[in-house]
C-alpha positions as CSV (number, residue, x, y, z in Angstrom):
1,X,21.3,-9.6,-6.6
2,X,20.0,-8.5,-3.4
3,X,17.0,-5.9,-3.5
4,X,19.3,-3.3,-2.0
5,X,21.8,-3.9,-4.6
6,X,19.1,-3.6,-7.4
7,X,17.9,-0.1,-6.1
8,X,21.6,1.1,-5.7
9,X,22.2,0.2,-9.4
10,X,19.0,2.1,-10.7
11,X,19.2,5.0,-8.2
12,X,20.6,7.7,-10.4
13,X,18.1,6.9,-13.3
14,X,15.4,6.5,-10.8
15,X,16.2,10.0,-9.6
16,X,15.9,11.4,-12.9
17,X,12.9,9.6,-14.2
18,X,9.7,11.7,-14.2
19,X,6.7,10.3,-11.9
20,X,4.7,8.3,-14.5
21,X,1.2,9.5,-13.2
22,X,1.7,12.8,-11.8
23,X,-2.3,13.3,-11.0
24,X,-2.2,10.3,-8.9
25,X,0.7,11.0,-7.1
26,X,-0.6,14.6,-6.5
27,X,-4.0,13.2,-5.1
28,X,-2.5,10.8,-2.7
29,X,0.2,13.1,-1.7
30,X,-2.5,16.2,-0.8
31,X,-4.7,13.3,0.9
32,X,-1.8,12.5,3.2
33,X,-1.1,16.1,4.1
34,X,-4.8,16.5,5.2
35,X,-4.2,13.5,7.3
36,X,-0.9,14.2,9.1
37,X,-1.0,16.6,12.2
38,X,1.8,18.8,13.8
39,X,2.3,16.5,16.6
40,X,2.7,13.3,14.5
41,X,5.9,11.1,14.8
42,X,6.4,9.8,11.2
43,X,8.4,7.1,9.8
44,X,8.3,6.7,5.9
45,X,9.5,3.0,4.7
46,X,11.1,2.8,1.1
47,X,11.3,6.6,0.7
48,X,13.5,6.2,-2.4
49,X,15.3,9.6,-3.3
50,X,13.2,11.5,-0.6
51,X,10.9,13.5,-2.8
52,X,7.6,12.8,-0.7
53,X,9.3,13.2,2.3
54,X,10.6,16.9,1.5
55,X,7.1,17.4,0.5
56,X,5.4,16.2,3.5
57,X,7.9,16.7,6.6
58,X,6.7,20.3,7.2
59,X,3.4,18.9,8.4
60,X,4.7,17.1,11.5
61,X,6.9,17.0,14.7
62,X,9.3,14.5,13.4
63,X,9.8,12.6,10.1
64,X,12.4,9.9,9.5
65,X,12.7,8.6,5.8
66,X,14.4,5.3,5.5
67,X,15.3,3.2,2.4
68,X,17.1,0.1,2.1
69,X,19.4,1.4,-0.8
70,X,22.3,3.7,0.6
71,X,22.5,5.4,-3.2
72,X,18.7,6.4,-2.6
73,X,19.4,7.9,0.6
74,X,22.5,9.9,-0.4
75,X,20.5,11.2,-3.3
76,X,17.8,12.0,-1.0
77,X,20.4,13.8,1.4
78,X,21.8,15.8,-1.2
79,X,18.4,17.2,-1.9
80,X,18.3,18.8,1.3
81,X,18.9,22.8,1.7
82,X,18.3,25.7,4.0
83,X,14.5,25.3,3.8
84,X,14.7,21.5,4.6
85,X,12.8,21.3,8.3
86,X,15.4,20.3,10.7
87,X,13.3,17.4,12.2
88,X,13.4,15.6,8.9
89,X,16.4,12.8,8.7
90,X,17.1,10.1,6.1
91,X,18.5,6.6,7.0
92,X,19.6,3.5,5.5
93,X,17.2,1.0,7.0
94,X,15.2,-2.1,5.7
95,X,11.4,-2.2,6.3
96,X,11.7,-4.4,9.3
97,X,13.7,-1.5,11.4
98,X,11.2,0.5,13.2
99,X,13.6,1.6,15.8
100,X,13.5,5.3,17.1
101,X,9.6,4.6,17.8
102,X,6.8,4.8,18.9
103,X,5.8,5.9,15.5
104,X,2.3,7.9,15.2
105,X,2.2,7.3,11.4
106,X,3.9,4.9,9.2
107,X,4.0,5.7,5.7
108,X,4.6,2.7,3.2
109,X,4.1,4.4,-0.2
110,X,4.6,1.8,-3.1
111,X,6.8,-0.5,-0.8
112,X,4.4,-3.4,0.7
113,X,4.3,-5.3,-2.4
114,X,8.1,-5.4,-2.4
115,X,8.3,-7.3,0.7
116,X,8.7,-10.9,0.8
117,X,8.0,-10.9,4.7
118,X,5.0,-8.7,4.4
119,X,2.9,-10.3,7.2
120,X,5.8,-10.0,9.4
121,X,6.5,-6.5,8.6
122,X,3.0,-5.4,9.4
123,X,2.9,-6.9,12.8
124,X,6.1,-4.9,13.5
125,X,4.5,-1.8,12.2
126,X,1.5,-2.5,14.4
127,X,3.7,-3.0,17.5
128,X,5.5,0.1,16.9
129,X,2.8,2.4,17.0
130,X,0.6,3.8,19.8
131,X,-3.0,3.2,20.2
132,X,-4.4,5.4,17.4
133,X,-1.5,5.1,15.2
134,X,-1.9,5.2,11.4
135,X,-0.5,3.3,8.7
136,X,-0.8,5.1,5.4
137,X,0.0,2.9,2.1
138,X,-0.1,2.5,-1.5
139,X,0.5,-0.8,-2.9
140,X,0.8,-2.2,-6.3
141,X,-1.9,-5.0,-7.1
142,X,-0.5,-7.5,-9.5
143,X,-3.1,-10.0,-9.0
144,X,-5.9,-7.1,-10.0
145,X,-4.0,-6.1,-12.9
146,X,-2.6,-7.3,-16.3
147,X,-3.0,-11.1,-16.8
148,X,0.7,-11.4,-17.5
149,X,2.3,-9.4,-14.8
150,X,2.7,-12.7,-12.4
151,X,4.4,-14.4,-15.1
152,X,6.7,-11.5,-16.2
153,X,8.0,-10.3,-13.1
154,X,9.8,-13.4,-12.0
155,X,11.6,-13.7,-15.4
156,X,12.8,-10.0,-15.1
157,X,13.8,-10.4,-11.7
158,X,15.9,-13.5,-12.7
159,X,17.7,-11.3,-15.2
160,X,18.2,-8.3,-12.5
161,X,15.5,-6.3,-14.3
162,X,13.1,-6.2,-11.3
163,X,13.2,-6.2,-7.7
164,X,11.1,-9.2,-6.1
165,X,7.4,-8.1,-6.5
166,X,4.5,-9.8,-4.3
167,X,1.4,-11.0,-6.4
168,X,-1.4,-9.4,-4.4
169,X,-4.9,-8.5,-4.6
170,X,-6.7,-5.8,-3.1
171,X,-9.0,-8.1,-1.1
172,X,-5.8,-10.1,0.3
173,X,-4.1,-6.9,1.3
174,X,-7.3,-5.7,3.1
175,X,-7.6,-9.0,4.9
176,X,-3.8,-8.9,6.0
177,X,-4.3,-5.6,7.5
178,X,-7.3,-6.7,9.2
179,X,-5.8,-10.0,10.5
180,X,-2.7,-7.9,11.9
181,X,-5.2,-5.9,13.9
182,X,-5.6,-2.6,12.0
183,X,-9.0,-0.9,11.1
184,X,-9.2,0.1,7.5
185,X,-11.0,3.4,7.3
186,X,-10.1,4.3,3.7
187,X,-9.4,3.1,0.5
188,X,-8.8,4.3,-2.8
189,X,-7.7,2.5,-6.1
190,X,-5.9,4.1,-8.8
191,X,-6.1,2.1,-12.1
192,X,-3.5,1.0,-14.4
193,X,-1.6,-2.3,-15.9
194,X,-1.1,-2.8,-12.1
195,X,-3.7,-0.8,-10.1
196,X,-2.2,0.8,-7.0
197,X,-4.3,0.8,-3.7
198,X,-4.2,3.6,-1.3
199,X,-5.0,2.6,2.3
200,X,-5.5,4.4,5.4
201,X,-5.7,1.9,8.5
202,X,-5.7,2.7,12.2
203,X,-4.5,0.7,15.4
204,X,-7.5,0.6,17.9
């Protein structure tokens, strides 16, 4: 099963499930709102059913929200109404498709750990930004979490119950960003079985 098919399969359930840690979600969402500026051209990778895009798009000049799953994007588009900013658009794209740039801000919320080709994607993100561009990410850190996660996830993936998940530590992620050329200016780690690191990184 490809990851696109996996997310298509669970899209309806995903849309109905409540956010597991609402306090953490609100904290990072509000911090992103503080960072975004009216002139920013934003692309969000792995937008899921579009909830975050719908909450942030009013802050910026252009907002493209993308996801590899057609069903996720269909649900996101059906959430749009008369109050949705006209400059918000949803598109079916993988994380390697950063066309329609340049992008002043790239949002990768709960998606970098799902990319087998993470190093290549980070390079593409960097190249799609002007000087001063900002990458804002929130990333699961399996290597810093419960000891059993690196063993359980591959088994779940083999039986179609999980997508690919890369085993990362916070140190590894920060080093990848720096090796790509980013300057990491802010981090915040939210605890849990699989901790999630919120990072803000700038292109010099």
